[in-house]
C-alpha positions as CSV (number, residue, x, y, z in Angstrom):
1,M,111.8,104.2,163.3
2,A,110.6,107.3,165.0
3,D,114.0,108.3,166.5
4,E,116.0,107.8,163.4
5,M,118.2,110.7,162.5
6,P,117.8,112.5,159.2
7,R,120.6,111.7,156.7
8,A,121.8,108.8,159.0
9,D,121.9,106.7,155.8
10,E,124.8,108.9,154.7
11,V,127.0,107.5,157.5
12,Q,128.4,104.0,157.7
13,N,127.8,102.1,160.9
14,L,130.7,100.2,162.2
15,T,130.7,97.7,165.0
16,P,132.9,98.0,168.1
17,E,134.8,95.0,166.9
18,Q,135.4,96.4,163.5
19,V,136.7,99.7,164.9
20,A,138.9,98.0,167.6
21,R,140.5,95.9,164.9
22,G,141.0,98.9,162.6
23,V,142.6,101.0,165.3
24,T,144.8,98.1,166.3
25,E,145.8,97.4,162.7
26,G,146.4,101.1,162.1
27,S,143.9,101.3,159.3
28,M,141.4,103.6,161.3
29,L,141.8,106.9,163.1
30,L,139.2,107.1,165.9
31,V,137.9,110.6,166.6
32,D,136.0,111.0,169.9
33,V,133.6,113.9,169.7
34,R,132.5,113.7,173.3
35,E,133.1,116.7,175.6
36,P,136.1,117.0,178.0
37,N,134.0,116.3,181.1
38,E,133.2,112.9,179.5
39,T,136.6,112.0,178.0
40,S,138.4,112.9,181.3
41,V,136.4,110.1,183.0
42,E,136.7,107.5,180.3
43,A,138.3,107.4,176.9
44,Y,138.8,105.2,173.9
45,P,142.4,104.1,173.8
46,G,144.3,105.9,171.1
47,A,141.5,108.2,170.1
48,V,141.9,111.8,169.0
49,I,139.5,114.1,170.9
50,V,137.6,116.8,168.9
51,P,134.6,117.8,171.0
52,L,131.4,118.3,169.0
53,S,130.6,121.6,170.9
54,A,133.5,123.2,169.0
55,F,133.6,120.8,166.1
56,D,135.7,121.8,163.1
57,P,136.8,118.9,160.9
58,A,140.0,120.9,160.1
59,D,141.0,120.1,163.7
60,I,141.2,116.4,162.9
61,P,144.8,115.4,162.4
62,D,145.8,114.2,158.9
63,P,144.6,110.6,158.9
64,Q,147.5,109.7,156.6
65,G,145.4,107.3,154.5
66,K,143.5,105.8,157.5
67,Q,139.7,105.6,157.6
68,V,138.4,108.3,160.0
69,V,135.7,106.9,162.4
70,F,133.8,109.1,164.7
71,A,132.7,108.0,168.1
72,C,130.7,109.4,171.1
73,R,128.7,108.0,174.0
74,S,125.7,106.4,172.2
75,G,126.2,107.0,168.4
76,R,124.2,110.2,167.9
77,R,126.8,112.9,168.1
78,S,129.2,110.8,166.0
79,V,126.6,110.8,163.1
80,T,126.3,114.5,163.5
81,A,130.1,115.0,163.3
82,S,130.3,112.7,160.3
83,L,127.6,114.7,158.5
84,A,129.3,118.0,159.4
85,A,132.6,116.8,158.1
86,Q,131.0,115.6,154.9
87,D,129.2,119.0,154.5
88,A,132.7,120.6,154.8
89,G,134.0,118.5,152.0
90,Y,135.8,115.7,154.0
91,P,135.3,112.1,153.0
92,Y,134.6,111.0,156.6
93,K,131.6,108.7,156.4
94,S,132.0,106.2,159.3
95,H,131.0,106.1,162.9
96,L,131.0,103.7,165.8
97,A,127.4,102.6,166.1
98,G,126.3,102.6,169.7
99,G,129.3,104.6,170.9
100,I,131.2,103.9,174.1
101,I,128.2,102.1,175.5
102,A,128.4,99.5,172.7
103,W,132.2,99.5,173.0
104,K,132.1,98.5,176.7
105,A,129.2,96.0,176.1
106,A,131.5,94.3,173.6
107,G,134.1,93.9,176.4
108,L,136.6,96.3,174.8
109,P,138.9,98.4,177.0
110,T,138.7,102.0,177.9
111,S,141.3,104.2,179.5
112,A,141.1,106.9,182.1
113,G,141.0,110.2,180.3
């Protein structure tokens, strides 16, 4: 696939349904890496916002045993954030494949930012 990102195989793809269930059950911490202009319009319910433009994995709250899952608009920035966190020594290997586009396509709710 020509547009495949380098090292994307180092990140676990999760479906919107898996992430929604994990957030609801309290087993996942969703970290939205979109920018404030995006999250102010539409947000993932319950997500922590850590914009990729100033990304520092140390800014992610302690997940307290939860699986950290990155999310963005389409799934590209979330892979970048996961790799950056891994490079900094964090065990954050999961992202929401397809981002908020896939989330909404699955019929899952969003909230106003």
